[in-house]
VOLUM-826959 format. One record per residue (C-alpha): residue number from 0; residue in one letter; x, y, z. Coordinates in steps of 0.2 Angstrom, whole numbers. Example, Ala and Ser with C-alpha at 12.3 -4.5 7.8 and 13.67 -1.06 7.14 Angstrom:
VOLUM-826959
seq_type_c1_c2_c3
0_a_62_-22_39 .
1_s_68_-5_36 .
end
This chain:
VOLUM-826959
seq_type_c1_c2_c3
0_m_398_1039_919 .
1_w_387_1042_934 .
2_e_372_1053_937 .
3_v_366_1061_953 .
4_t_349_1055_958 .
5_g_347_1062_975 .
6_h_349_1080_981 .
7_p_367_1083_987 .
8_f_369_1088_1006 .
9_t_383_1093_1017 .
10_t_388_1087_1035 .
11_r_402_1092_1047 .
12_e_399_1110_1046 .
13_g_399_1110_1027 .
14_k_415_1101_1025 .
15_v_409_1085_1018 .
16_v_397_1083_1003 .
17_h_386_1067_1001 .
18_a_375_1063_985 .
19_t_366_1048_979 .
20_i_372_1042_962 .
21_q_368_1028_949 .
22_k_373_1023_932 .
23_p_361_1029_919 .
24_g_346_1017_917 .
25_k_353_1005_930 .
26_a_343_1006_947 .
27_a_353_992_954 .
28_s_369_1002_954 .
29_v_363_1015_967 .
30_k_376_1021_979 .
31_e_381_1036_990 .
32_k_396_1045_986 .
33_t_405_1056_999 .
34_w_419_1069_995 .
35_g_427_1084_1003 .
36_a_418_1100_999 .
37_h_435_1108_995 .
38_e_438_1095_981 .
39_r_435_1100_963 .
40_l_424_1088_953 .
41_a_424_1086_934 .
42_i_406_1087_929 .
43_q_400_1084_911 .
44_r_383_1089_906 .
45_t_373_1080_892 .
46_t_366_1089_878 .
47_e_349_1079_880 .
48_p_335_1088_889 .
49_v_332_1082_907 .
50_v_316_1073_909 .
51_a_308_1074_926 .
52_n_301_1058_934 .
53_a_283_1064_934 .
54_s_280_1067_916 .
55_a_265_1074_907 .
56_y_260_1056_903 .
57_s_259_1051_921 .
58_k_242_1042_925 .
59_r_243_1049_943 .
60_p_231_1063_946 .
61_t_239_1080_950 .
62_r_237_1086_968 .
63_t_229_1103_971 .
64_r_231_1113_986 .
65_t_216_1120_995 .
66_k_216_1135_1007 .
67_g_211_1132_1025 .
68_r_201_1116_1025 .
69_r_206_1099_1020 .
70_q_197_1089_1006 .
71_v_188_1074_1012 .
end
């Protein structure tokens, strides 16, 4: 079982699809998968909720946008 970690994109006028995939929980298994856009894929969704990388428990401060001037 693999999970898609990068946003899929197409090349060659939309005929080839590329996506970054990895085994769940194993960052060392990252690879790029390529297939024809006309091919059918068997995709199975998990019943667990998807947790975003930047969670509510992140210690990093949130960025705020300002109109016009940059904050210094």
